[in-house]
C-alpha positions in Angstrom: 146.4 116.9 18.2 150.1 117.0 17.6 152.0 118.0 20.7 154.7 120.7 20.4 153.7 121.8 16.9 155.9 124.5 15.5 155.3 126.9 12.6 158.3 128.1 10.6 157.5 131.2 8.6 160.1 132.5 6.2 160.4 136.0 4.6 159.8 136.6 0.9 156.2 135.4 0.4 153.1 137.2 -0.8 149.4 136.3 -1.1 147.7 135.8 -4.4 144.7 133.9 -5.7 141.2 132.8 -4.5 140.5 130.7 -1.4 137.7 129.8 0.9 138.4 129.9 4.6 136.7 127.3 7.0 133.2 127.8 8.3 132.4 130.3 11.0 133.1 128.9 14.4 130.4 130.9 16.2 127.7 129.8 13.8 129.0 126.2 13.8 128.7 126.0 17.6 125.1 127.4 17.6 124.0 125.1 14.8 124.7 122.1 17.0 123.2 123.6 20.1 120.0 124.8 18.6 119.6 122.0 16.1 119.8 119.6 19.0 116.9 121.3 20.8 114.7 121.6 17.6 111.9 119.3 16.5 112.9 117.3 13.4 116.1 117.0 11.3 118.4 120.0 10.9 120.8 119.9 8.0 124.0 121.9 8.3 126.5 122.7 5.5 129.8 124.5 5.8 130.3 123.3 9.4 133.7 124.0 10.8 135.4 120.7 11.5 137.9 122.2 14.0 138.4 120.9 17.6 136.3 123.6 19.3 133.1 123.0 17.3 133.7 119.2 17.3 133.8 119.3 21.1 130.4 120.9 21.1 129.2 118.2 18.7 130.6 115.5 21.0 128.9 117.1 24.0 125.5 116.8 22.5 126.1 113.3 21.3 126.9 112.5 24.9 123.5 113.9 25.9 121.7 111.6 23.5 121.4 113.7 20.4 121.9 111.7 17.1 124.4 113.7 15.0 125.9 112.3 11.8 129.7 112.3 11.3 130.6 115.5 9.4 131.6 115.0 5.8 133.1 118.0 4.1 131.2 120.3 6.4 127.8 118.6 6.0 126.0 116.9 8.9 122.5 116.2 10.1 121.1 116.7 13.6 118.0 114.7 14.7 116.7 117.2 17.3 115.3 115.8 20.6 113.2 118.9 21.4 113.5 121.4 24.2 113.3 118.8 27.0 114.8 115.7 25.3 118.5 116.0 26.4 119.7 113.1 28.6 122.3 113.1 31.4 125.8 112.3 30.1 127.5 109.3 31.6 130.6 111.3 32.4 131.8 114.9 32.6 131.5 116.8 29.3 134.9 117.9 27.9 135.0 121.1 25.9 138.7 121.4 25.2 139.8 125.0 24.5 136.3 126.4 23.8 135.2 129.2 26.0 132.2 129.7 23.7 131.0 126.2 24.3 131.3 126.4 28.1 129.6 129.8 28.5 126.7 129.0 26.1 126.2 125.5 27.4 126.1 126.8 30.9 123.0 128.8 30.0 121.4 126.0 28.1 122.0 123.3 30.7 120.9 125.1 33.9 117.3 124.3 33.1 117.7 120.7 32.4 116.6 117.9 34.7 120.0 116.5 35.4 123.4 117.5 36.9 126.3 117.8 34.5 130.0 118.8 34.9 131.7 120.9 32.2 135.5 120.5 31.9 138.1 122.0 29.6 141.8 121.9 28.8 144.5 123.8 30.9 143.9 127.1 29.0 140.1 126.9 29.5 140.4 126.2 33.3 142.1 129.7 33.6 139.3 131.6 31.9 136.7 133.6 33.9 133.1 132.1 34.1 131.6 134.3 36.8 130.4 136.6 34.1 127.8 133.9 33.2 127.5 132.2 36.6 126.3 135.4 38.3 123.5 136.4 36.0 122.3 132.8 35.6 122.2 132.5 39.4 119.9 135.6 39.5 117.5 133.5 37.3 117.6 130.7 39.8 120.4 128.5 38.4 122.9 126.7 40.6 126.5 126.4 39.2 129.4 125.3 41.4 132.9 126.3 40.4 136.5 126.8 41.5 136.6 130.5 42.3 134.5 131.3 39.2 136.7 129.2 36.9 136.2 125.7 35.3 135.4 123.0 35.9 131.7 123.9 36.4 129.2 121.7 38.1 125.7 122.6 36.9 122.8 121.4 39.2 119.7 120.5 37.3 116.0 120.6 38.1 116.0 124.3 38.9 113.0 126.6 38.0 114.2 129.7 36.2 112.6 133.1 36.2 113.1 135.6 33.4 114.7 139.0 34.2 116.2 142.0 32.6 120.0 142.1 32.7 122.3 145.0 31.8 125.6 143.6 30.6 128.5 145.1 32.4 130.7 144.4 29.4 130.0 143.9 25.7 130.0 140.1 25.4 128.2 138.0 22.9 128.9 134.9 24.9 127.3 136.3 28.1 124.4 137.6 26.1 123.8 134.3 24.4 124.1 132.3 27.6 121.4 134.3 29.3 119.1 134.1 26.2 119.5 130.4 26.0 118.6 130.1 29.7 115.7 132.4 28.9 114.3 129.8 26.5 113.3 127.8 29.7 112.6 130.6 32.0 109.2 131.8 33.2 108.2 135.1 31.6 110.5 137.4 29.6 114.3 137.4 29.6 116.0 140.6 28.3 119.6 141.6 27.9 120.7 145.2 27.4 124.1 145.6 25.7 126.5 148.5 26.4 127.6 148.2 22.7 126.6 145.9 19.9 128.1 142.4 19.8 127.8 139.5 17.4 124.1 138.5 17.0 124.4 134.9 15.6 122.3 133.5 18.5 119.4 135.9 17.8 119.5 135.2 14.1 119.6 131.5 14.4 116.8 131.4 17.0 114.7 133.3 14.5 115.7 131.0 11.7 114.4 128.1 13.7 111.1 129.8 14.4 111.7 131.3 17.9 110.5 134.9 18.4 113.3 137.2 19.5 112.6 140.9 19.9 115.5 143.2 19.1 114.9 146.9 20.0 118.1 148.8 19.7 120.5 147.3 22.3 117.7 145.5 24.2 117.2 141.8 23.1 114.4 139.8 24.6 112.5 136.6 24.3 109.8 134.7 26.3 110.3 131.2 27.7 108.3 128.1 26.8 108.5 128.2 23.0 109.8 125.6 20.5 112.4 125.3 17.8 111.7 123.9 14.4 114.4 122.1 12.4 115.7 123.9 9.3 118.7 124.0 6.9 121.6 126.0 8.1 124.4 127.2 5.8 127.5 128.3 7.7 129.4 131.1 6.0 133.2 131.4 6.0 134.6 132.7 9.2 135.6 136.4 9.0 138.0 135.8 12.0 139.9 133.3 9.9 139.7 135.5 6.8 141.2 138.3 8.9 144.7 136.7 8.8 144.7 136.8 5.0 143.2 140.3 4.9 146.0 141.7 7.0 148.6 139.5 5.2 147.5 140.8 1.8 147.5 144.4 3.1 151.1 144.3 4.3 152.7 142.1 1.6 154.1 143.3 -1.6 152.2 142.8 -4.9 149.4 140.9 -3.1 145.9 140.4 -4.5 143.7 137.8 -2.8 140.0 137.0 -2.9 138.3 135.3 0.0 135.2 133.5 -1.1 131.8 133.4 0.7 132.9 135.0 4.0 130.3 136.1 6.6 130.0 139.9 6.8 127.5 140.1 9.6 127.6 143.8 10.6 128.3 142.7 14.3 131.5 141.0 13.0 133.0 143.4 10.5 135.1 145.6 12.9 138.2 144.2 11.3 137.2 145.5 7.9 136.3 148.9 9.3 139.6 149.2 11.2 141.7 148.1 8.2 139.8 150.6 6.0 140.6 153.4 8.5 144.2 152.4 8.2 144.1 152.8 4.4 143.6 149.2 3.3 142.4 148.3 -0.2 139.4 146.1 0.5 136.5 145.4 -1.8 133.3 143.5 -1.0 132.0 141.6 -4.0 128.9 139.5 -4.7 127.1 140.5 -1.4 124.2 138.2 -0.6 122.3 136.4 2.2 123.1 132.8 3.1 121.0 131.1 5.7 120.0 134.3 7.4 123.6 135.6 7.5 125.1 138.2 5.1 128.1 137.0 3.1 130.4 138.4 0.4 133.6 137.7 -1.5 136.4 139.9 0.0 139.1 141.1 -2.4 142.2 142.6 -0.7 145.3 144.1 -2.3 148.6 145.5 -1.0 148.3 149.0 0.6 150.4 151.5 2.6 148.8 151.4 6.0 148.7 154.3 8.4 148.6 154.1 12.2 145.3 155.2 13.8 143.6 155.5 17.2 141.1 152.7 17.0 137.5 153.9 17.8 136.2 152.2 21.0 132.9 151.4 19.4 134.7 149.0 17.0 136.5 147.1 19.8 133.7 144.5 20.5 133.1 144.1 16.7 136.7 143.0 16.2 137.6 141.4 19.5 138.9 138.1 18.1 140.9 139.8 15.3 143.2 142.1 17.3 146.2 139.7 17.3 146.5 140.0 13.6 145.5 143.7 13.6 148.5 144.3 15.9 150.6 142.8 13.0 149.0 145.4 10.7 149.8 148.1 13.2 153.4 147.0 13.4 153.7 147.4 9.6 151.8 150.7 9.4 153.3 154.2 9.2 153.0 156.0 12.6 151.4 155.0 15.9 148.3 152.8 16.4 146.5 153.1 19.8 144.0 150.7 21.2 142.1 151.2 24.4 138.9 149.7 25.9 140.0 146.2 25.1 140.7 144.7 28.6 138.7 141.6 27.4 141.8 140.6 25.4 143.6 139.9 28.7 141.3 137.0 29.5 141.1 135.2 26.1 143.0 131.9 25.4 146.0 133.9 26.6 146.6 137.4 27.7 146.6 138.6 24.1 147.8 142.1 24.9 150.9 141.0 26.8 151.8 138.0 24.6 151.5 140.0 21.4 153.5 142.9 22.9 156.3 140.4 23.9 156.4 138.9 20.4 156.3 142.3 18.6 159.1 143.6 20.8 161.2 140.5 19.9 160.7 141.5 16.2 162.0 145.0 16.9 158.7 146.8 17.1 157.9 149.4 19.7 154.8 147.9 21.4 153.8 149.2 24.8 150.9 147.3 26.6 148.5 149.2 28.7 145.8 148.0 31.2 143.1 147.9 28.5 145.1 148.1 25.2 148.4 148.8 23.5 150.4 151.4 21.7 152.3 150.2 18.6 154.7 152.2 16.5 155.0 150.8 13.0 158.3 150.0 11.2 159.1 149.2 7.6 160.7 145.8 8.2 160.2 143.3 11.0 162.9 141.1 12.5 162.9 137.4 13.1 163.2 135.2 16.1 161.4 132.6 18.2 157.8 133.4 19.3 155.9 131.6 22.0 152.2 131.6 21.1 151.3 130.2 24.6 148.9 127.8 22.9 146.8 130.6 21.4 145.7 129.8 17.9 145.1 133.4 16.8 148.6 134.5 18.0 150.2 131.6 16.2 148.5 132.5 12.9 149.0 136.3 13.3 152.8 135.9 13.6 152.8 133.5 10.7 151.6 136.5 8.6 154.3 138.8 10.0 156.9 137.0 7.9 155.5 138.8 4.9 157.2 141.9 6.2 160.2 140.3 8.0 163.8 140.0 6.9 164.5 136.9 8.9 162.8 133.6 9.8 160.1 133.4 12.4 159.8 130.2 14.5 156.5 130.0 16.3 156.1 127.5 19.1 153.1 125.8 20.7 150.8 126.0 17.6 148.7 122.8 18.1 145.6 124.8 19.1 145.4 126.2 15.5 143.3 123.1 14.9 140.6 124.5 17.2 139.6 127.1 14.7 141.4 126.7 11.4 142.3 123.1 10.5 144.4 123.2 7.3 145.7 126.7 7.9 149.3 126.0 6.8 148.2 124.2 3.7 145.8 126.9 2.6 148.3 129.7 3.4 151.0 127.9 1.5 148.7 127.5 -1.5 148.4 131.3 -1.9 152.0 132.1 -1.3 152.9 132.4 2.4 156.2 130.7 3.0 155.2 128.7 6.1 155.7 125.1 7.1 155.0 123.1 10.3 157.1 120.6 12.2 156.7 118.7 15.4 
């Protein structure tokens, strides 16, 4: 990755045309993990070739899984079966990916070998006790530094299924427990306080593993097998969200985002923008590899501030940085609460976004679990520190569509973790953004 990458985003752009955003990161991670454990060859198309998902791919190669080099999003995985993983010769490095570390923790606690999971500086600050504690209840042994990475996972432990009521709505914690449950004796069940993304459940079922979903209780029994299949990864709605907000706040914008995943556990960003008065149309809705997809058309709109319903928070948790930009350009006040999870993402997204918005002249008051933002007609310019958070860097890039001065956004190299080619694609449809190092 390029160190000290800077985005320079200039006023005066708009968004027009048709584009396809990169493959869904959540689905890409899971395609590698579950394809590796399946019997036979799994073919994956639309795979996100960003650093996060590539680190997951490298991790499984290091554990003896033959995976082809991705070519335009296509790769093959020759699965080694549920018990075919081998001990890696050195610690497994997962970069910036909290998803990889939390899901791999659940998958690896039942293997026969010890393994250490490491990450970059940002990942070493992120909380892992939320997966360590429930996995320990199942019989796992994970050693950590006060609940943070690196994690040393001790192998050879017998796991017992149990029922776990999630203290917070988290797809990563739910998935980690379910993956451990594949190896546990008896039934493992997770009860969610609110719906979260269900890509793990869908993909397990696509690979022939029985998962029972009864309301907010998801369960499976250990001891089954996975069968290789073809996996088509839809476009990532989290990546599409930047263009959805950008088109909503820009003048004379009209953009269509092709083949985007619209899984109902991920469409909180659409629901919130619609409540704010956005002009969003879903076209050509269809199923793709077990996941619903659509083409999303977005045009300019006069947005209104709202109180964001708490039930939508877990369905839009990754999209809030750019939704804060929408709020900054809306008429009136937008209030978010129940989103304390944002404080333990790649950065403290509530504080970092508030700091940046205030620099642009926006009234943004952070709270313990959210923020209050009073919209204004024009945003200012200035120098933003993204703190190495890819979503904050891309969010402020879109802010230039309503600014009267240039935005200089520092520390943007981690954009490659989720959206390689962001600047090129954004420039193609009219955003006046460039990068320098």
